[in-house]
Backbone atoms as SQL, in Angstrom:
CREATE TABLE atoms (id INTEGER PRIMARY KEY, chain TEXT, resi INTEGER, resn TEXT, atom TEXT, x REAL, y REAL, z REAL);
INSERT INTO atoms VALUES
  (1, 'A', 1, 'UNK', 'N', 65.666, -48.446, -98.584),
  (2, 'A', 1, 'UNK', 'CA', 64.076, -47.744, -98.353),
  (3, 'A', 1, 'UNK', 'C', 63.511, -46.800, -99.460),
  (4, 'A', 2, 'UNK', 'N', 62.978, -46.664, -100.037),
  (5, 'A', 2, 'UNK', 'CA', 61.963, -45.942, -101.049),
  (6, 'A', 2, 'UNK', 'C', 62.706, -44.464, -100.857),
  (7, 'A', 3, 'UNK', 'N', 62.103, -44.014, -99.477),
  (8, 'A', 3, 'UNK', 'CA', 62.052, -42.868, -99.573),
  (9, 'A', 3, 'UNK', 'C', 63.855, -42.134, -99.837),
  (10, 'A', 4, 'UNK', 'N', 64.742, -42.989, -99.730),
  (11, 'A', 4, 'UNK', 'CA', 66.072, -42.421, -99.627),
  (12, 'A', 4, 'UNK', 'C', 66.331, -42.511, -101.212),
  (13, 'A', 5, 'UNK', 'N', 65.710, -43.417, -102.294),
  (14, 'A', 5, 'UNK', 'CA', 66.115, -43.413, -103.409),
  (15, 'A', 5, 'UNK', 'C', 65.321, -41.941, -103.981),
  (16, 'A', 6, 'UNK', 'N', 64.254, -41.635, -103.549),
  (17, 'A', 6, 'UNK', 'CA', 63.739, -40.415, -103.969),
  (18, 'A', 6, 'UNK', 'C', 64.008, -39.047, -103.376),
  (19, 'A', 7, 'UNK', 'N', 64.849, -39.629, -102.521),
  (20, 'A', 7, 'UNK', 'CA', 65.813, -38.177, -101.788),
  (21, 'A', 7, 'UNK', 'C', 64.377, -37.564, -100.419),
  (22, 'A', 8, 'UNK', 'N', 63.370, -38.393, -100.118),
  (23, 'A', 8, 'UNK', 'CA', 62.488, -37.791, -99.272),
  (24, 'A', 8, 'UNK', 'C', 62.504, -37.930, -97.893),
  (25, 'A', 9, 'UNK', 'N', 63.678, -38.794, -97.636),
  (26, 'A', 9, 'UNK', 'CA', 63.357, -40.048, -96.297),
  (27, 'A', 9, 'UNK', 'C', 63.249, -38.427, -94.633),
  (28, 'A', 10, 'UNK', 'N', 64.064, -37.097, -95.371),
  (29, 'A', 10, 'UNK', 'CA', 64.097, -35.997, -94.246),
  (30, 'A', 10, 'UNK', 'C', 62.421, -35.806, -93.965),
  (31, 'A', 11, 'UNK', 'N', 61.601, -35.755, -95.404),
  (32, 'A', 11, 'UNK', 'CA', 60.054, -35.289, -95.381),
  (33, 'A', 11, 'UNK', 'C', 59.405, -36.038, -94.374),
  (34, 'A', 12, 'UNK', 'N', 59.967, -37.511, -94.099),
  (35, 'A', 12, 'UNK', 'CA', 58.832, -38.308, -93.681),
  (36, 'A', 12, 'UNK', 'C', 59.562, -38.657, -91.841),
  (37, 'A', 13, 'UNK', 'N', 60.280, -37.459, -91.624),
  (38, 'A', 13, 'UNK', 'CA', 61.006, -37.207, -90.469),
  (39, 'A', 13, 'UNK', 'C', 62.286, -37.851, -90.354),
  (40, 'A', 14, 'UNK', 'N', 62.924, -38.200, -90.764),
  (41, 'A', 14, 'UNK', 'CA', 64.334, -38.771, -90.895),
  (42, 'A', 14, 'UNK', 'C', 64.559, -40.344, -90.237),
  (43, 'A', 15, 'UNK', 'N', 65.733, -40.882, -90.534),
  (44, 'A', 15, 'UNK', 'CA', 66.095, -42.144, -90.571),
  (45, 'A', 15, 'UNK', 'C', 65.544, -42.539, -88.746),
  (46, 'A', 16, 'UNK', 'N', 65.938, -41.871, -87.923),
  (47, 'A', 16, 'UNK', 'CA', 66.010, -42.117, -86.444),
  (48, 'A', 16, 'UNK', 'C', 64.240, -41.632, -85.894),
  (49, 'A', 17, 'UNK', 'N', 63.740, -41.221, -86.644),
  (50, 'A', 17, 'UNK', 'CA', 62.245, -41.205, -86.106),
  (51, 'A', 17, 'UNK', 'C', 61.098, -42.649, -86.924),
  (52, 'A', 18, 'UNK', 'N', 62.033, -42.604, -88.414),
  (53, 'A', 18, 'UNK', 'CA', 61.023, -43.891, -88.628),
  (54, 'A', 18, 'UNK', 'C', 61.588, -45.038, -87.885),
  (55, 'A', 19, 'UNK', 'N', 62.313, -45.269, -87.602),
  (56, 'A', 19, 'UNK', 'CA', 63.198, -46.349, -86.729),
  (57, 'A', 19, 'UNK', 'C', 62.762, -46.372, -85.380),
  (58, 'A', 20, 'UNK', 'N', 62.252, -45.359, -84.878),
  (59, 'A', 20, 'UNK', 'CA', 61.525, -45.384, -83.451),
  (60, 'A', 20, 'UNK', 'C', 60.032, -45.660, -83.614),
  (61, 'A', 21, 'UNK', 'N', 59.395, -44.996, -85.040),
  (62, 'A', 21, 'UNK', 'CA', 58.085, -45.570, -85.386),
  (63, 'A', 21, 'UNK', 'C', 58.063, -47.308, -85.509),
  (64, 'A', 22, 'UNK', 'N', 58.981, -47.624, -86.195),
  (65, 'A', 22, 'UNK', 'CA', 58.432, -49.131, -86.354),
  (66, 'A', 22, 'UNK', 'C', 58.777, -49.800, -85.262),
  (67, 'A', 23, 'UNK', 'N', 59.501, -49.425, -84.294),
  (68, 'A', 23, 'UNK', 'CA', 59.572, -50.051, -83.005),
  (69, 'A', 23, 'UNK', 'C', 58.514, -49.767, -82.173),
  (70, 'A', 24, 'UNK', 'N', 58.027, -48.997, -82.183),
  (71, 'A', 24, 'UNK', 'CA', 56.753, -48.588, -81.742),
  (72, 'A', 24, 'UNK', 'C', 55.219, -48.846, -81.725),
  (73, 'A', 25, 'UNK', 'N', 55.215, -49.586, -83.293),
  (74, 'A', 25, 'UNK', 'CA', 53.952, -49.669, -83.793),
  (75, 'A', 25, 'UNK', 'C', 53.738, -51.338, -83.390),
  (76, 'A', 26, 'UNK', 'N', 52.783, -51.916, -82.992),
  (77, 'A', 26, 'UNK', 'CA', 52.638, -53.326, -82.656),
  (78, 'A', 26, 'UNK', 'C', 52.379, -53.985, -83.674),
  (79, 'A', 27, 'UNK', 'N', 52.886, -55.187, -84.156),
  (80, 'A', 27, 'UNK', 'CA', 52.463, -55.676, -85.243),
  (81, 'A', 27, 'UNK', 'C', 51.840, -57.151, -84.959),
  (82, 'A', 28, 'UNK', 'N', 51.393, -57.956, -85.812),
  (83, 'A', 28, 'UNK', 'CA', 50.657, -59.048, -85.961),
  (84, 'A', 28, 'UNK', 'C', 51.143, -60.187, -85.279),
  (85, 'A', 29, 'UNK', 'N', 52.491, -60.503, -85.100),
  (86, 'A', 29, 'UNK', 'CA', 53.369, -61.164, -84.917),
  (87, 'A', 29, 'UNK', 'C', 53.176, -60.971, -83.079),
  (88, 'A', 30, 'UNK', 'N', 53.020, -59.355, -82.409),
  (89, 'A', 30, 'UNK', 'CA', 52.599, -60.058, -81.199),
  (90, 'A', 30, 'UNK', 'C', 51.231, -59.877, -80.423),
  (91, 'A', 31, 'UNK', 'N', 50.256, -60.568, -81.471),
  (92, 'A', 31, 'UNK', 'CA', 49.047, -60.274, -81.009),
  (93, 'A', 31, 'UNK', 'C', 48.436, -60.771, -80.224),
  (94, 'A', 32, 'UNK', 'N', 49.049, -61.960, -79.651),
  (95, 'A', 32, 'UNK', 'CA', 48.222, -62.899, -78.750),
  (96, 'A', 32, 'UNK', 'C', 49.172, -62.145, -77.461),
  (97, 'A', 33, 'UNK', 'N', 50.201, -61.519, -77.414),
  (98, 'A', 33, 'UNK', 'CA', 50.808, -61.241, -76.313),
  (99, 'A', 33, 'UNK', 'C', 49.491, -59.366, -75.897),
  (100, 'A', 34, 'UNK', 'N', 49.416, -58.925, -77.049),
  (101, 'A', 34, 'UNK', 'CA', 48.808, -57.790, -76.508),
  (102, 'A', 34, 'UNK', 'C', 47.303, -57.952, -76.286),
  (103, 'A', 35, 'UNK', 'N', 46.608, -59.593, -76.987),
  (104, 'A', 35, 'UNK', 'CA', 45.263, -59.591, -76.489),
  (105, 'A', 35, 'UNK', 'C', 45.278, -60.251, -75.279),
  (106, 'A', 36, 'UNK', 'N', 46.476, -60.586, -74.666),
  (107, 'A', 36, 'UNK', 'CA', 46.558, -60.932, -72.962),
  (108, 'A', 36, 'UNK', 'C', 46.145, -59.585, -72.199),
  (109, 'A', 37, 'UNK', 'N', 47.607, -58.650, -72.955),
  (110, 'A', 37, 'UNK', 'CA', 47.283, -57.450, -72.225),
  (111, 'A', 37, 'UNK', 'C', 45.513, -56.949, -71.954),
  (112, 'A', 38, 'UNK', 'N', 45.166, -56.715, -73.259),
  (113, 'A', 38, 'UNK', 'CA', 43.601, -56.323, -73.089),
  (114, 'A', 38, 'UNK', 'C', 42.358, -57.085, -72.317),
  (115, 'A', 39, 'UNK', 'N', 42.661, -58.757, -72.477),
  (116, 'A', 39, 'UNK', 'CA', 41.777, -59.373, -71.131),
  (117, 'A', 39, 'UNK', 'C', 42.309, -59.055, -70.036),
  (118, 'A', 40, 'UNK', 'N', 43.187, -59.094, -69.798),
  (119, 'A', 40, 'UNK', 'CA', 43.413, -58.779, -68.129),
  (120, 'A', 40, 'UNK', 'C', 42.938, -57.197, -67.828),
  (121, 'A', 41, 'UNK', 'N', 43.322, -56.528, -68.585),
  (122, 'A', 41, 'UNK', 'CA', 42.858, -54.898, -68.288),
  (123, 'A', 41, 'UNK', 'C', 41.400, -55.182, -68.084),
  (124, 'A', 42, 'UNK', 'N', 40.560, -55.628, -68.618),
  (125, 'A', 42, 'UNK', 'CA', 39.099, -55.905, -68.931),
  (126, 'A', 42, 'UNK', 'C', 38.826, -56.594, -67.789),
  (127, 'A', 43, 'UNK', 'N', 39.412, -57.516, -67.203),
  (128, 'A', 43, 'UNK', 'CA', 39.078, -58.145, -65.890),
  (129, 'A', 43, 'UNK', 'C', 39.542, -57.273, -64.780),
  (130, 'A', 44, 'UNK', 'N', 40.306, -56.752, -64.602),
  (131, 'A', 44, 'UNK', 'CA', 40.498, -55.703, -64.131),
  (132, 'A', 44, 'UNK', 'C', 39.666, -54.653, -63.736),
  (133, 'A', 45, 'UNK', 'N', 39.189, -53.931, -64.760),
  (134, 'A', 45, 'UNK', 'CA', 38.283, -52.851, -64.700),
  (135, 'A', 45, 'UNK', 'C', 36.707, -53.841, -64.070),
  (136, 'A', 46, 'UNK', 'N', 36.551, -54.842, -64.756),
  (137, 'A', 46, 'UNK', 'CA', 35.303, -55.730, -63.997),
  (138, 'A', 46, 'UNK', 'C', 35.032, -55.680, -62.526),
  (139, 'A', 47, 'UNK', 'N', 36.560, -55.839, -62.164),
  (140, 'A', 47, 'UNK', 'CA', 36.797, -56.011, -60.516),
  (141, 'A', 47, 'UNK', 'C', 36.689, -55.201, -59.986),
  (142, 'A', 48, 'UNK', 'N', 37.128, -53.844, -60.527),
  (143, 'A', 48, 'UNK', 'CA', 36.832, -52.271, -59.843),
  (144, 'A', 48, 'UNK', 'C', 35.733, -51.969, -59.841),
  (145, 'A', 49, 'UNK', 'N', 34.788, -52.142, -60.793),
  (146, 'A', 49, 'UNK', 'CA', 33.456, -51.998, -61.034),
  (147, 'A', 49, 'UNK', 'C', 32.643, -52.440, -59.928),
  (148, 'A', 50, 'UNK', 'N', 32.976, -54.070, -59.829),
  (149, 'A', 50, 'UNK', 'CA', 32.345, -54.357, -58.799),
  (150, 'A', 50, 'UNK', 'C', 32.364, -53.815, -57.530),
  (151, 'A', 51, 'UNK', 'N', 33.370, -54.013, -57.214),
  (152, 'A', 51, 'UNK', 'CA', 33.881, -53.008, -56.053),
  (153, 'A', 51, 'UNK', 'C', 33.501, -52.053, -55.595),
  (154, 'A', 52, 'UNK', 'N', 33.335, -51.175, -57.070),
  (155, 'A', 52, 'UNK', 'CA', 32.578, -49.738, -56.380),
  (156, 'A', 52, 'UNK', 'C', 31.328, -49.822, -55.966),
  (157, 'A', 53, 'UNK', 'N', 30.841, -50.781, -56.894),
  (158, 'A', 53, 'UNK', 'CA', 29.126, -50.850, -56.905),
  (159, 'A', 53, 'UNK', 'C', 29.085, -51.820, -55.079),
  (160, 'A', 54, 'UNK', 'N', 29.998, -52.471, -54.509),
  (161, 'A', 54, 'UNK', 'CA', 29.437, -52.689, -53.318),
  (162, 'A', 54, 'UNK', 'C', 30.114, -51.380, -52.243),
  (163, 'A', 55, 'UNK', 'N', 30.653, -50.776, -52.553),
  (164, 'A', 55, 'UNK', 'CA', 31.231, -49.677, -51.504),
  (165, 'A', 55, 'UNK', 'C', 29.740, -48.647, -51.816),
  (166, 'A', 56, 'UNK', 'N', 29.443, -48.456, -52.763),
  (167, 'A', 56, 'UNK', 'CA', 28.210, -47.259, -52.796),
  (168, 'A', 56, 'UNK', 'C', 27.116, -48.383, -52.142),
  (169, 'A', 57, 'UNK', 'N', 26.642, -49.673, -52.139),
  (170, 'A', 57, 'UNK', 'CA', 25.864, -50.055, -51.288),
  (171, 'A', 57, 'UNK', 'C', 26.172, -50.154, -50.051),
  (172, 'A', 58, 'UNK', 'N', 27.310, -50.057, -49.477),
  (173, 'A', 58, 'UNK', 'CA', 27.572, -49.955, -48.146),
  (174, 'A', 58, 'UNK', 'C', 27.705, -48.904, -47.528),
  (175, 'A', 59, 'UNK', 'N', 27.610, -47.739, -48.636),
  (176, 'A', 59, 'UNK', 'CA', 27.331, -46.151, -47.980),
  (177, 'A', 59, 'UNK', 'C', 26.114, -45.830, -47.801),
  (178, 'A', 60, 'UNK', 'N', 24.996, -46.765, -48.299),
  (179, 'A', 60, 'UNK', 'CA', 23.800, -46.615, -48.181),
  (180, 'A', 60, 'UNK', 'C', 23.236, -46.601, -46.631),
  (181, 'A', 61, 'UNK', 'N', 22.668, -45.668, -46.571),
  (182, 'A', 61, 'UNK', 'CA', 22.041, -45.457, -44.982),
  (183, 'A', 61, 'UNK', 'C', 20.895, -46.266, -44.417),
  (184, 'A', 62, 'UNK', 'N', 20.907, -46.736, -43.005),
  (185, 'A', 62, 'UNK', 'CA', 20.150, -47.637, -42.658),
  (186, 'A', 62, 'UNK', 'C', 20.055, -48.936, -43.837),
  (187, 'A', 63, 'UNK', 'N', 21.097, -49.258, -43.522),
  (188, 'A', 63, 'UNK', 'CA', 21.519, -50.692, -44.598),
  (189, 'A', 63, 'UNK', 'C', 21.404, -51.642, -43.602),
  (190, 'A', 64, 'UNK', 'N', 20.215, -52.708, -43.516),
  (191, 'A', 64, 'UNK', 'CA', 20.042, -53.858, -42.976),
  (192, 'A', 64, 'UNK', 'C', 20.891, -55.132, -44.139),
  (193, 'A', 65, 'UNK', 'N', 21.845, -56.042, -43.282),
  (194, 'A', 65, 'UNK', 'CA', 22.527, -56.801, -44.174),
  (195, 'A', 65, 'UNK', 'C', 21.908, -58.057, -43.837),
  (196, 'A', 66, 'UNK', 'N', 22.117, -59.232, -44.665),
  (197, 'A', 66, 'UNK', 'CA', 21.782, -60.629, -44.819),
  (198, 'A', 66, 'UNK', 'C', 22.539, -61.351, -45.568),
  (199, 'A', 67, 'UNK', 'N', 23.301, -62.454, -45.296),
  (200, 'A', 67, 'UNK', 'CA', 23.646, -63.163, -45.701),
  (201, 'A', 67, 'UNK', 'C', 23.174, -64.557, -46.285),
  (202, 'A', 68, 'UNK', 'N', 23.166, -64.922, -47.426),
  (203, 'A', 68, 'UNK', 'CA', 22.970, -66.188, -47.501),
  (204, 'A', 68, 'UNK', 'C', 23.855, -67.379, -47.653),
  (205, 'A', 69, 'UNK', 'N', 23.309, -68.671, -47.137),
  (206, 'A', 69, 'UNK', 'CA', 24.785, -69.399, -46.990),
  (207, 'A', 69, 'UNK', 'C', 24.927, -70.142, -48.517),
  (208, 'A', 70, 'UNK', 'N', 24.506, -70.426, -49.488),
  (209, 'A', 70, 'UNK', 'CA', 24.076, -70.759, -50.910),
  (210, 'A', 70, 'UNK', 'C', 23.063, -70.316, -51.421),
  (211, 'A', 71, 'UNK', 'N', 23.338, -70.559, -52.803),
  (212, 'A', 71, 'UNK', 'CA', 22.245, -70.045, -54.039),
  (213, 'A', 71, 'UNK', 'C', 20.751, -70.162, -53.602),
  (214, 'A', 72, 'UNK', 'N', 20.614, -71.218, -53.249),
  (215, 'A', 72, 'UNK', 'CA', 19.054, -72.077, -52.461),
  (216, 'A', 72, 'UNK', 'C', 18.542, -71.041, -51.527),
  (217, 'A', 73, 'UNK', 'N', 19.557, -70.888, -50.287),
  (218, 'A', 73, 'UNK', 'CA', 19.065, -69.915, -49.536),
  (219, 'A', 73, 'UNK', 'C', 18.820, -68.432, -49.958),
  (220, 'A', 74, 'UNK', 'N', 19.636, -68.224, -51.211),
  (221, 'A', 74, 'UNK', 'CA', 19.577, -66.820, -51.507),
  (222, 'A', 74, 'UNK', 'C', 18.220, -66.559, -52.128),
  (223, 'A', 75, 'UNK', 'N', 17.728, -67.549, -53.031),
  (224, 'A', 75, 'UNK', 'CA', 16.525, -67.601, -53.761),
  (225, 'A', 75, 'UNK', 'C', 15.217, -67.711, -52.783),
  (226, 'A', 76, 'UNK', 'N', 15.231, -68.436, -51.466),
  (227, 'A', 76, 'UNK', 'CA', 14.288, -68.344, -50.632),
  (228, 'A', 76, 'UNK', 'C', 13.772, -67.071, -49.783),
  (229, 'A', 77, 'UNK', 'N', 15.063, -66.491, -49.681),
  (230, 'A', 77, 'UNK', 'CA', 15.308, -65.329, -49.038),
  (231, 'A', 77, 'UNK', 'C', 14.371, -64.274, -49.790),
  (232, 'A', 78, 'UNK', 'N', 15.085, -63.865, -51.039),
  (233, 'A', 78, 'UNK', 'CA', 14.308, -63.466, -52.104),
  (234, 'A', 78, 'UNK', 'C', 12.675, -63.444, -52.097),
  (235, 'A', 79, 'UNK', 'N', 12.459, -64.440, -52.172),
  (236, 'A', 79, 'UNK', 'CA', 11.080, -64.634, -52.070),
  (237, 'A', 79, 'UNK', 'C', 10.031, -64.268, -51.303),
  (238, 'A', 80, 'UNK', 'N', 11.008, -64.296, -50.304),
  (239, 'A', 80, 'UNK', 'CA', 10.268, -63.948, -48.646),
  (240, 'A', 80, 'UNK', 'C', 10.529, -62.390, -48.314),
  (241, 'A', 81, 'UNK', 'N', 11.152, -61.566, -48.980),
  (242, 'A', 81, 'UNK', 'CA', 11.355, -60.319, -48.552),
  (243, 'A', 81, 'UNK', 'C', 11.861, -59.506, -50.023),
  (244, 'A', 82, 'UNK', 'N', 11.191, -58.119, -49.969),
  (245, 'A', 82, 'UNK', 'CA', 11.688, -57.252, -51.071),
  (246, 'A', 82, 'UNK', 'C', 12.922, -56.421, -50.812),
  (247, 'A', 83, 'UNK', 'N', 13.944, -56.897, -51.000),
  (248, 'A', 83, 'UNK', 'CA', 15.424, -56.251, -50.672),
  (249, 'A', 83, 'UNK', 'C', 15.436, -55.168, -51.552),
  (250, 'A', 84, 'UNK', 'N', 16.404, -53.985, -51.344),
  (251, 'A', 84, 'UNK', 'CA', 16.750, -52.771, -51.690),
  (252, 'A', 84, 'UNK', 'C', 18.002, -53.212, -52.824),
  (253, 'A', 85, 'UNK', 'N', 18.947, -54.223, -52.333),
  (254, 'A', 85, 'UNK', 'CA', 20.147, -54.262, -52.810),
  (255, 'A', 85, 'UNK', 'C', 20.138, -55.746, -52.884),
  (256, 'A', 86, 'UNK', 'N', 21.425, -56.236, -53.805),
  (257, 'A', 86, 'UNK', 'CA', 21.708, -57.637, -53.761),
  (258, 'A', 86, 'UNK', 'C', 23.440, -57.811, -54.206),
  (259, 'A', 87, 'UNK', 'N', 24.364, -58.231, -53.808),
  (260, 'A', 87, 'UNK', 'CA', 25.641, -58.402, -54.170),
  (261, 'A', 87, 'UNK', 'C', 25.579, -60.117, -54.207),
  (262, 'A', 88, 'UNK', 'N', 26.338, -60.475, -55.345),
  (263, 'A', 88, 'UNK', 'CA', 26.222, -61.920, -55.744),
  (264, 'A', 88, 'UNK', 'C', 27.397, -62.391, -56.245),
  (265, 'A', 89, 'UNK', 'N', 27.746, -63.307, -55.869),
  (266, 'A', 89, 'UNK', 'CA', 29.179, -64.051, -56.029),
  (267, 'A', 89, 'UNK', 'C', 28.668, -64.710, -57.226),
  (268, 'A', 90, 'UNK', 'N', 29.277, -64.974, -58.671),
  (269, 'A', 90, 'UNK', 'CA', 28.934, -65.546, -59.480),
  (270, 'A', 90, 'UNK', 'C', 29.369, -67.117, -59.346),
  (271, 'A', 91, 'UNK', 'N', 30.421, -67.297, -58.493),
  (272, 'A', 91, 'UNK', 'CA', 30.382, -68.806, -57.985),
  (273, 'A', 91, 'UNK', 'C', 30.051, -69.242, -56.625),
  (274, 'A', 92, 'UNK', 'N', 28.789, -69.706, -56.708),
  (275, 'A', 92, 'UNK', 'CA', 28.350, -70.374, -55.357),
  (276, 'A', 92, 'UNK', 'C', 28.749, -71.900, -55.157),
  (277, 'A', 93, 'UNK', 'N', 28.370, -72.275, -54.077),
  (278, 'A', 93, 'UNK', 'CA', 28.653, -73.579, -53.812),
  (279, 'A', 93, 'UNK', 'C', 27.436, -74.696, -54.868),
  (280, 'A', 94, 'UNK', 'N', 26.530, -74.096, -54.447),
  (281, 'A', 94, 'UNK', 'CA', 25.248, -75.112, -55.038),
  (282, 'A', 94, 'UNK', 'C', 24.755, -74.483, -56.666),
  (283, 'A', 95, 'UNK', 'N', 25.085, -73.279, -56.884),
  (284, 'A', 95, 'UNK', 'CA', 24.156, -72.952, -58.350),
  (285, 'A', 95, 'UNK', 'C', 25.136, -71.503, -58.787),
  (286, 'A', 96, 'UNK', 'N', 24.623, -71.285, -59.958),
  (287, 'A', 96, 'UNK', 'CA', 25.593, -69.992, -60.644),
  (288, 'A', 96, 'UNK', 'C', 24.900, -68.902, -60.366),
  (289, 'A', 97, 'UNK', 'N', 25.701, -68.222, -59.622),
  (290, 'A', 97, 'UNK', 'CA', 24.929, -66.541, -59.295),
  (291, 'A', 97, 'UNK', 'C', 24.396, -66.069, -60.191),
  (292, 'A', 98, 'UNK', 'N', 24.748, -65.952, -61.575),
  (293, 'A', 98, 'UNK', 'CA', 23.312, -65.591, -62.603),
  (294, 'A', 98, 'UNK', 'C', 21.874, -65.952, -62.358),
  (295, 'A', 99, 'UNK', 'N', 22.328, -67.263, -62.099),
  (296, 'A', 99, 'UNK', 'CA', 20.473, -68.082, -62.125),
  (297, 'A', 99, 'UNK', 'C', 20.031, -67.258, -60.583),
  (298, 'A', 100, 'UNK', 'N', 20.833, -66.736, -59.550),
  (299, 'A', 100, 'UNK', 'CA', 20.232, -65.981, -58.440),
  (300, 'A', 100, 'UNK', 'C', 19.947, -64.622, -58.892),
  (301, 'A', 101, 'UNK', 'N', 20.830, -63.915, -59.512),
  (302, 'A', 101, 'UNK', 'CA', 20.645, -62.848, -59.885),
  (303, 'A', 101, 'UNK', 'C', 19.357, -62.561, -60.735),
  (304, 'A', 102, 'UNK', 'N', 19.141, -63.516, -62.105),
  (305, 'A', 102, 'UNK', 'CA', 18.264, -63.531, -62.883),
  (306, 'A', 102, 'UNK', 'C', 16.520, -63.422, -62.173),
  (307, 'A', 103, 'UNK', 'N', 16.737, -64.840, -60.769),
  (308, 'A', 103, 'UNK', 'CA', 15.590, -64.555, -60.125),
  (309, 'A', 103, 'UNK', 'C', 15.269, -63.428, -59.377),
  (310, 'A', 104, 'UNK', 'N', 16.141, -62.914, -58.949),
  (311, 'A', 104, 'UNK', 'CA', 15.930, -61.340, -57.893),
  (312, 'A', 104, 'UNK', 'C', 15.595, -60.416, -58.996),
  (313, 'A', 105, 'UNK', 'N', 15.852, -60.505, -60.567),
  (314, 'A', 105, 'UNK', 'CA', 15.241, -59.112, -61.324),
  (315, 'A', 105, 'UNK', 'C', 14.586, -59.566, -61.836),
  (316, 'A', 106, 'UNK', 'N', 13.941, -61.009, -61.522),
  (317, 'A', 106, 'UNK', 'CA', 12.554, -61.459, -62.003),
  (318, 'A', 106, 'UNK', 'C', 11.169, -61.192, -61.387),
  (319, 'A', 107, 'UNK', 'N', 11.834, -61.166, -59.840),
  (320, 'A', 107, 'UNK', 'CA', 10.831, -60.720, -58.765),
  (321, 'A', 107, 'UNK', 'C', 10.845, -58.963, -58.139),
  (322, 'A', 108, 'UNK', 'N', 11.853, -58.381, -58.384),
  (323, 'A', 108, 'UNK', 'CA', 11.928, -57.464, -58.188),
  (324, 'A', 108, 'UNK', 'C', 12.999, -56.365, -59.133),
  (325, 'A', 109, 'UNK', 'N', 12.600, -56.160, -60.497),
  (326, 'A', 109, 'UNK', 'CA', 13.208, -55.664, -61.439),
  (327, 'A', 109, 'UNK', 'C', 14.237, -54.307, -61.187),
  (328, 'A', 110, 'UNK', 'N', 13.692, -53.676, -59.788),
  (329, 'A', 110, 'UNK', 'CA', 14.505, -52.532, -59.533),
  (330, 'A', 110, 'UNK', 'C', 15.295, -52.514, -58.470),
  (331, 'A', 111, 'UNK', 'N', 15.969, -53.938, -58.274),
  (332, 'A', 111, 'UNK', 'CA', 16.778, -54.108, -57.117),
  (333, 'A', 111, 'UNK', 'C', 17.908, -53.821, -57.723),
  (334, 'A', 112, 'UNK', 'N', 18.810, -52.932, -56.831),
  (335, 'A', 112, 'UNK', 'CA', 20.201, -52.822, -57.427),
  (336, 'A', 112, 'UNK', 'C', 20.995, -53.625, -57.204),
  (337, 'A', 113, 'UNK', 'N', 21.690, -54.562, -58.033),
  (338, 'A', 113, 'UNK', 'CA', 22.430, -55.576, -57.849),
  (339, 'A', 113, 'UNK', 'C', 23.734, -55.522, -58.341),
  (340, 'A', 114, 'UNK', 'N', 24.699, -56.403, -57.774),
  (341, 'A', 114, 'UNK', 'CA', 26.087, -56.285, -57.984),
  (342, 'A', 114, 'UNK', 'C', 26.606, -57.991, -57.997),
  (343, 'A', 115, 'UNK', 'N', 27.373, -58.035, -59.183),
  (344, 'A', 115, 'UNK', 'CA', 27.867, -58.900, -59.399),
  (345, 'A', 115, 'UNK', 'C', 29.442, -59.255, -59.073),
  (346, 'A', 116, 'UNK', 'N', 29.577, -60.283, -58.419),
  (347, 'A', 116, 'UNK', 'CA', 31.131, -60.720, -58.117),
  (348, 'A', 116, 'UNK', 'C', 31.539, -61.990, -58.809),
  (349, 'A', 117, 'UNK', 'N', 32.360, -61.481, -59.692),
  (350, 'A', 117, 'UNK', 'CA', 33.217, -62.525, -60.584),
  (351, 'A', 117, 'UNK', 'C', 34.791, -62.627, -59.811),
  (352, 'A', 118, 'UNK', 'N', 34.689, -62.358, -58.302),
  (353, 'A', 118, 'UNK', 'CA', 35.723, -62.394, -57.379),
  (354, 'A', 118, 'UNK', 'C', 36.935, -63.452, -57.626),
  (355, 'A', 119, 'UNK', 'N', 36.631, -64.776, -57.711),
  (356, 'A', 119, 'UNK', 'CA', 36.878, -66.229, -57.714),
  (357, 'A', 119, 'UNK', 'C', 37.758, -66.051, -59.056),
  (358, 'A', 120, 'UNK', 'N', 36.975, -66.126, -60.353),
  (359, 'A', 120, 'UNK', 'CA', 37.209, -65.837, -61.600),
  (360, 'A', 120, 'UNK', 'C', 38.374, -65.151, -61.418),
  (361, 'A', 121, 'UNK', 'N', 38.157, -63.659, -61.466),
  (362, 'A', 121, 'UNK', 'CA', 39.203, -62.647, -61.720),
  (363, 'A', 121, 'UNK', 'C', 40.344, -62.700, -60.972),
  (364, 'A', 122, 'UNK', 'N', 40.221, -63.249, -59.816),
  (365, 'A', 122, 'UNK', 'CA', 41.530, -63.116, -58.933),
  (366, 'A', 122, 'UNK', 'C', 42.314, -64.596, -59.935),
  (367, 'A', 123, 'UNK', 'N', 41.787, -65.662, -60.260),
  (368, 'A', 123, 'UNK', 'CA', 42.524, -66.650, -61.218),
  (369, 'A', 123, 'UNK', 'C', 43.100, -65.970, -62.022),
  (370, 'A', 124, 'UNK', 'N', 42.793, -65.429, -62.827),
  (371, 'A', 124, 'UNK', 'CA', 42.744, -64.753, -64.296),
  (372, 'A', 124, 'UNK', 'C', 44.062, -63.900, -63.808),
  (373, 'A', 125, 'UNK', 'N', 44.250, -63.341, -63.248),
  (374, 'A', 125, 'UNK', 'CA', 45.427, -62.161, -62.613),
  (375, 'A', 125, 'UNK', 'C', 46.601, -63.121, -62.329);
């Protein structure tokens, strides 16, 4: 070690400290592993965020709830009534949930909306 030759190893924290530091610092060798951890954590955060939005909507007083059968039914219902909130699963049988959400935001820009990437998020766990 260079510090040993110059007699400065103790100034850097000693051999034990430097060994622990080397073991604790991630290297490029493990980048894929750490990338998967970051991706999984981000998915969990999105799932928690969507769940929190749903809970907030659920605690709204005097809330009338309707359920659409699929994307086409949801868009038909949106065109017929001004809803205060919308919970959309991104994976609908006949449509992309984002298309339904875009339509809702076009019709009612102030609508409260929660996206549910549940099916995809659960598969990624």
